[in-house]
C-alpha positions in Angstrom: -1.2 3.2 28.3 -0.1 6.8 27.9 -2.5 9.1 29.8 -2.8 12.5 31.3 0.2 14.9 30.9 1.9 12.5 28.6 -0.6 13.2 25.9 -1.3 16.8 26.6 1.3 18.1 24.1 -0.6 16.2 21.3 -4.0 17.5 22.2 -2.6 21.0 22.8 -0.4 21.3 19.8 -0.8 18.6 17.1 -3.5 19.0 14.5 -6.8 17.2 14.7 -5.8 15.5 11.5 -3.9 12.9 13.6 -5.5 9.5 13.3 -3.6 6.3 14.1 -2.5 7.6 17.5 -6.2 7.8 18.6 -6.4 4.0 18.3 -3.0 3.4 19.9 -2.7 6.0 22.7 0.8 5.1 23.9 4.2 6.6 23.3 6.4 4.2 21.3 10.2 4.6 21.9 11.9 1.6 20.3 11.2 -1.0 17.6 12.8 -4.1 16.2 11.4 -6.2 13.4 7.7 -6.9 14.4 7.9 -5.5 17.9 7.2 -2.0 19.1 8.0 -1.0 22.7 6.3 1.8 24.5 7.6 4.3 27.1 6.4 2.0 29.9 8.4 -0.9 28.6 5.5 -2.9 27.2 6.0 -4.8 23.9 3.4 -4.9 21.1 3.3 -7.1 18.0 3.0 -4.9 15.0 0.4 -6.1 12.4 0.2 -2.6 10.8 3.8 -2.1 9.8 3.4 1.5 8.8 0.5 0.6 6.5 3.0 -1.6 4.6 5.8 0.8 4.8 7.8 -1.6 6.9 7.6 -4.8 4.9 11.1 -5.7 6.1 10.2 -4.9 9.7 11.6 -2.1 12.0 15.3 -1.3 12.0 16.7 -4.1 9.9 20.3 -4.5 11.2 22.0 -4.5 7.7 20.1 -1.4 6.5 20.7 0.4 9.8 24.4 -0.3 9.7 24.7 0.8 6.1 22.9 4.1 6.8 25.0 4.7 9.9 28.2 4.1 7.9 26.9 6.5 5.2 26.2 9.3 7.7 29.4 8.7 9.6 31.3 9.2 6.4 29.6 12.5 5.6 27.8 10.9 2.7 25.3 13.1 0.7 22.0 13.4 2.6 20.2 15.8 0.2 21.1 16.1 -3.5 18.0 17.3 -5.4 18.2 15.2 -8.5 22.0 15.5 -8.9 24.2 12.4 -9.5 25.4 10.8 -6.3 27.1 7.5 -5.6 24.1 6.3 -3.6 21.7 7.0 -6.4 23.9 5.3 -8.9 24.2 2.2 -6.7 20.5 2.0 -6.2 19.7 2.4 -9.9 22.3 -0.3 -10.8 20.9 -2.7 -8.2 17.2 -2.1 -9.1 18.0 -2.7 -12.8 20.0 -5.9 -12.1 17.8 -7.4 -9.3 14.3 -6.2 -10.2 13.9 -5.0 -13.8 16.1 -7.3 -15.9 15.0 -10.6 -14.3 11.3 -9.6 -15.0 12.0 -8.5 -18.6 11.1 -4.9 -17.8 12.7 -1.9 -19.5 10.9 0.8 -17.5 12.6 4.1 -16.7 12.7 5.2 -13.1 11.4 8.7 -12.1 12.1 9.8 -8.6 9.1 12.0 -7.5 8.4 13.7 -4.2 8.9 11.3 -1.3 5.4 9.9 -0.8 3.0 7.7 -2.7 0.6 10.4 -3.6 3.5 12.2 -5.4 4.1 9.2 -7.5 0.4 8.9 -8.4 0.2 12.6 -9.3 3.2 12.1 -11.7 1.5 9.1 -13.3 -1.8 10.9 -13.8 0.0 13.9 -15.2 2.2 11.9 -17.6 -0.8 9.9 -18.8 -2.6 13.1 -19.7 0.5 14.6 -21.3 1.2 11.6 -23.5 -2.3 10.9 -24.6 -3.6 14.4 -24.9 -6.7 13.3 -22.9 -8.0 14.4 -19.5 -10.2 11.5 -18.1 -8.7 9.0 -15.7 -10.8 5.9 -15.0 -10.5 5.0 -11.3 -12.4 2.4 -9.3 -14.8 2.1 -6.5 -13.1 1.7 -3.1 -9.8 2.9 -4.6 -7.3 4.9 -2.5 -4.5 6.7 -4.3 -3.5 9.6 -2.0 -4.5 12.9 -0.4 -3.2 15.6 -2.8 -5.8 17.0 -5.1 -5.2 14.9 -8.3 -4.8 11.6 -6.4 -7.7 12.6 -4.2 -9.9 12.9 -7.3 -9.1 9.3 -8.0 -9.8 8.2 -4.4 -13.2 6.8 -3.7 -13.6 7.4 0.1 -16.2 10.2 0.7 -14.7 11.4 3.9 -11.2 11.8 2.4 -12.6 13.5 -0.7 -14.6 15.9 1.4 -11.4 17.2 2.9 -10.5 18.7 -0.5 -13.0 21.5 -0.1 -13.6 21.9 -3.8 -14.7 20.0 -6.9 -12.5 17.1 -7.8 -12.5 16.7 -11.5 -10.9 14.7 -14.4 -11.9 11.2 -13.0 -14.7 8.9 -13.7 -15.5 5.9 -11.4 -16.0 2.4 -12.6 -16.9 -0.7 -10.4 -14.0 -2.7 -9.2 -14.2 -6.4 -9.9 -17.0 -7.8 -7.7 -18.0 -4.4 -6.4 -21.6 -4.9 -7.5 -23.2 -8.3 -6.9 -24.1 -10.0 -10.1 -22.5 -7.4 -12.4 -19.6 -8.3 -14.7 -17.5 -5.1 -14.1 -15.2 -5.6 -17.1 -18.2 -6.1 -19.4 -19.8 -3.0 -18.0 -16.7 -0.9 -18.5 -16.3 -2.2 -22.0 -20.0 -1.3 -22.8 -19.6 2.2 -21.4 -16.4 2.9 -23.3 -17.8 1.5 -26.6 -21.0 3.5 -26.4 -20.4 7.0 -27.9 -23.4 8.2 -26.0 -22.4 6.9 -22.5 -21.1 10.4 -21.6 -17.6 9.1 -20.8 -14.8 10.7 -22.8 -11.9 8.5 -24.2 -9.7 7.9 -21.2 -6.0 8.8 -20.7 -5.5 5.9 -18.3 -7.0 3.3 -16.1 -5.7 3.7 -12.5 -6.1 0.6 -10.3 -4.7 -1.0 -7.2 -4.2 -4.7 -8.0 -5.2 -5.3 -4.3 -7.1 -2.4 -2.7 -5.5 -1.5 0.6 -7.7 1.1 2.3 -10.7 0.0 0.3 -11.1 -3.4 2.0 -8.5 -5.8 0.6 -10.4 -6.3 -2.7 -8.1 -8.4 -5.0 -8.4 -8.1 -8.7 -8.1 -11.4 -10.6 -5.6 -12.0 -13.3 -8.5 -12.2 -15.8 -9.7 -8.8 -14.7 -6.3 -7.1 -14.9 -5.6 -8.7 -18.3 -9.0 -7.5 -19.6 -8.4 -4.0 -18.3 -5.0 -4.0 -20.1 -6.7 -5.1 -23.3 -9.3 -2.3 -22.9 -6.5 0.2 -22.5 -4.8 -0.9 -25.7 -8.1 -0.9 -27.6 -8.9 2.6 -26.5 -5.5 4.2 -26.7 -5.2 4.5 -22.9 -2.5 3.6 -20.4 -2.7 1.2 -17.5 -1.4 2.5 -14.2 -0.9 -0.1 -11.5 -0.7 1.6 -8.2 1.6 -0.8 -6.3 2.3 1.5 -3.4 0.7 -0.7 -0.7 0.4 -4.0 -2.6 3.9 -4.1 -3.9 7.4 -4.7 -2.6 6.6 -8.3 -1.6 3.3 -7.6 0.3 1.3 -9.9 -2.0 4.0 -12.4 -2.5 6.2 -11.1 -5.3 8.0 -7.8 -5.7 5.2 -6.5 -7.9 1.6 -7.6 -7.1 0.8 -8.3 -10.8 3.7 -10.7 -11.4 2.6 -14.0 -13.0 -0.6 -12.5 -14.4 0.7 -11.8 -17.9 0.1 -8.1 -17.4 2.7 -5.3 -17.8 1.5 -1.9 -16.7 2.6 1.2 -18.6 3.2 3.2 -15.4 3.8 1.8 -11.8 3.8 4.1 -8.8 5.9 2.8 -5.9 6.5 4.1 -2.4 6.0 2.9 1.2 8.4 -0.1 1.5 10.5 1.0 -1.5 13.2 2.5 0.9 13.3 -0.7 2.9 13.5 1.0 6.3 10.5 3.3 6.4 12.4 6.3 5.0 10.4 8.6 2.6 11.0 7.5 -0.9 8.7 7.2 -4.0 9.2 6.5 -7.6 7.3 6.1 -10.8 8.3 3.3 -13.3 7.6 4.5 -16.8 7.5 2.6 -20.1 10.5 4.1 -22.0 8.5 5.6 -24.9 6.3 7.5 -22.5 9.2 9.3 -20.8 8.5 12.5 -22.6 9.1 14.9 -19.7 11.1 18.1 -20.3 13.8 18.8 -17.8 12.3 20.0 -14.5 8.7 19.7 -16.0 7.8 17.7 -12.9 10.2 18.1 -10.0 10.3 18.4 -6.3 12.9 19.4 -3.7 13.0 16.0 -2.0 13.0 13.7 -5.1 16.4 12.3 -4.2 16.5 11.0 -0.6 20.1 9.7 -0.5 19.6 8.0 2.9 16.7 6.1 1.4 18.9 5.1 -1.6 21.3 3.5 0.8 18.7 1.4 2.7 16.7 0.6 -0.5 19.8 -0.9 -2.2 20.5 -3.1 0.9 16.9 -4.3 0.9 17.1 -5.3 -2.8 20.4 -7.2 -2.4 19.4 -8.9 0.9 15.8 -10.0 0.0 15.5 -10.1 -3.7 18.7 -11.5 -5.1 17.3 -15.0 -5.1 14.0 -16.8 -4.5 14.4 -17.5 -0.7 12.5 -14.5 0.6 9.7 -14.9 -1.9 9.4 -18.6 -0.9 9.3 -17.5 2.8 6.5 -15.0 2.1 4.5 -17.8 0.3 4.8 -20.1 3.3 3.7 -17.3 5.7 0.8 -16.3 3.4 -0.4 -19.9 3.3 -0.3 -20.1 7.1 -2.1 -16.8 7.4 -4.9 -18.0 5.1 -5.3 -21.2 7.1 -5.5 -19.3 10.4 -7.9 -16.6 9.1 -10.1 -19.3 7.7 -10.4 -20.8 11.2 -10.8 -17.4 12.9 -13.5 -16.3 10.4 -15.7 -19.2 11.5 -16.4 -17.5 14.8 -18.2 -14.7 13.0 -21.4 -15.6 11.1 -21.1 -14.6 7.4 -17.5 -13.4 7.7 -15.3 -13.7 4.6 -11.6 -13.6 3.8 -10.2 -10.8 1.8 -7.0 -10.1 0.0 -4.0 -12.3 -0.9 -0.4 -13.0 0.1 0.6 -11.2 3.3 -2.2 -8.6 2.6 -5.2 -10.4 4.0 -8.0 -9.8 6.4 -11.4 -10.8 7.6 -14.6 -8.9 6.5 -16.7 -9.2 9.7 -19.6 -7.3 8.2 -19.6 -4.4 10.6 -17.3 -1.5 11.2 -18.3 -1.4 14.9 -17.4 -5.0 15.4 -14.1 -4.6 13.5 -13.2 -1.6 15.6 -14.1 -3.5 18.8 -11.9 -6.4 17.7 -8.9 -4.2 17.0 -9.3 -2.3 20.3 -9.4 -5.6 22.2 -6.3 -6.7 20.3 -4.5 -3.6 21.3 -5.3 -4.1 25.0 -3.6 -7.5 24.7 -0.5 -6.2 22.9 -1.4 -6.4 19.1 -1.4 -3.4 16.8 -3.9 -4.0 14.0 -6.2 -1.8 12.0 -9.4 -1.9 9.8 -10.1 -1.0 6.2 -13.0 -1.0 3.8 -15.9 1.3 2.9 -17.4 0.9 6.4 -14.1 -0.1 8.1 -15.6 -3.6 8.3 -12.4 -5.5 7.4 -9.8 -6.4 10.0 -6.6 -6.1 8.1 -3.3 -7.9 8.7 -0.2 -6.2 7.4 2.5 -7.9 9.6 6.1 -7.4 8.5 7.1 -10.0 6.0 10.1 -10.7 8.2 8.1 -11.5 11.3 9.2 -14.8 13.0 6.8 -17.7 12.7 6.5 -17.8 16.5 5.5 -14.2 16.9 3.2 -14.4 13.8 1.3 -17.3 15.4 1.1 -15.6 18.8 -0.3 -12.4 17.2 -2.9 -14.4 15.3 -3.8 -16.1 18.6 -4.5 -12.7 20.1 -6.7 -11.9 17.1 -8.6 -15.1 17.4 -9.3 -14.6 21.1 -10.5 -11.0 20.4 -12.8 -12.2 17.6 -14.3 -14.9 19.7 -14.9 -12.5 22.6 -16.4 -9.7 20.5 -18.5 -11.9 18.2 -20.0 -13.6 21.2 -20.8 -10.3 22.8 -22.4 -9.1 19.6 -24.5 -12.3 19.4 -25.7 -11.9 23.0 -26.6 -8.2 22.4 -28.5 -9.2 19.3 -30.6 -11.7 21.2 
């Protein structure tokens, strides 16, 4: 582990805002697929994958070579929103491989390079097109750290960092958030009641599977009901697929197969394929009412990311092979987590696809489990309102052997810490 002078520069010069490095206090120097290697030469299996920014693993060979070729040829690196050969190739490929096979006609808006930029654009466009201010967001939702997206984020600690009132959003319970309460029926009742105090909304903003909020997965019935409510009330449906999309839950979009078509879809994280900054907002064509430069940003055209993103689409999404592979791994993950959860009384499985975890009922226990995993070479994190969910976000490309070995480490840690907790309780 990195200690002493090796960490001095971080404590001396890097802001206190740093977070993940506090759980994993080593210096990483190389990475390949699902393996990270530190400065001491120790290998770690990565079950965090850049919080789902590395769905295709670290340094995919084909993406890396394409990027090296582009740089070697003095290809465009920064182009604002000007036409470039790399942008054209990406757009053509995205249209051919993703949009047309799914019957989608959405326009593609390149925003600033992170997920919160795409969410901000979606919220702004919903308000612009409807002439309304209110966005309906959901308990445990996480949508970003800039002020508009932060207003839609539920976490109290994150919201407190804003330092001012966060307005324009009302919160409704996510499906299953309140025991015994039909969230959809409650939302309908509140919107239908002219004295509820809730103004007609511009949009519903929802993560089909909540990442930071604890891997809460909305059912097809809930999403369809929400889409129907949006239509009835003249609002838009925004599906934040930043963490749950790009294959993480099994298909390219997390809502596929649910008979739901969102009006606006923010994408980021694994969109670039290689962990490069890239974000976009998919827009129903009739809603694309922006005036030129009405919403812009200096880094809304990362040409290096266009190169790797195109390769990712062609390599992994041109046929069903990759999606079938994800389904097999997801089934394996569900079986293993079911076995592991038995070691913790009352533990439950959360999420779906390759975005699953175990709610162990205690943030302290979850943190201890993750710390023990790290000691044995597994990088894994928590999520949830109380950080009570041990969350698995392994690269979708991880080998079956390494996947199984990583889950073995997790199981050993769960057994160890749950036993210690039981003894302490007695």
